[in-house]
C-alpha distance (Angstrom), angle and dihedral (degrees) to the residues before:
residue distance angle dihedral
M1 . . .
Q2 3.80 . .
L3 3.78 91.0 .
E4 3.80 91.8 51.7
L5 3.80 91.0 49.9
L6 3.80 90.7 49.2
K7 3.80 90.1 51.4
L8 3.78 91.0 49.0
F9 3.79 95.2 48.6
S10 3.83 92.8 44.0
R11 3.81 90.1 68.0
D12 3.77 121.0 97.2
L13 3.81 97.0 -97.5
S14 3.75 127.6 164.0
E15 3.79 119.7 -113.5
E16 3.79 88.0 -110.6
D17 3.82 91.7 55.0
L18 3.81 91.7 47.9
K19 3.80 90.9 52.0
A20 3.82 91.1 47.9
I21 3.82 91.7 51.2
K22 3.80 91.3 48.4
R23 3.82 90.2 49.8
L24 3.81 90.2 51.7
I25 3.80 91.6 51.4
V26 3.80 92.2 48.1
Q27 3.82 91.4 46.7
Y28 3.81 91.0 50.6
L29 3.80 93.1 49.9
A30 3.81 92.0 45.4
E31 3.81 90.8 52.6
K32 3.82 91.4 49.4
T33 3.81 90.3 50.0
T34 3.80 92.1 48.4
D35 3.81 91.6 48.8
L36 3.81 90.8 50.8
A37 3.81 91.8 48.2
D38 3.82 90.4 48.9
K39 3.81 90.0 51.2
V40 3.81 92.5 51.7
W41 3.82 90.3 45.0
E42 3.83 90.7 54.5
E43 3.83 94.4 42.7
K44 3.79 90.9 53.4
G45 3.79 93.5 42.4
W46 3.80 92.2 -129.1
T47 3.80 122.0 177.3
N48 3.79 132.4 -158.3
E49 3.80 87.4 -99.3
D50 3.82 89.6 57.6
M51 3.80 89.8 52.5
D52 3.81 92.2 49.3
R53 3.81 89.0 51.1
L54 3.81 91.4 50.0
L55 3.79 91.3 49.0
D56 3.80 90.3 53.9
T57 3.83 94.6 46.2
H58 3.80 117.9 100.8
M59 3.78 106.9 -143.8
R60 3.77 100.5 167.9
T61 3.77 119.0 123.7
P62 3.80 109.7 -110.8
Y63 3.76 115.6 -111.7
Q64 3.79 111.7 -107.4
P65 3.78 114.1 -176.7
K66 3.78 115.6 -146.3
């Protein structure tokens, strides 16, 4: 994959084409991430109320100076 990307970006492409290719890659990865999140959401049977609860939950580890 890396080799194919290097070949692609080694061509004489305009700045506009480079930006368009980067946008396509980002869009593809974002869609894959969303699909994976949707799958987990469905597997766990989460609801909007569950998400609201998670958003309001503080999960950080408390600071404990030594």
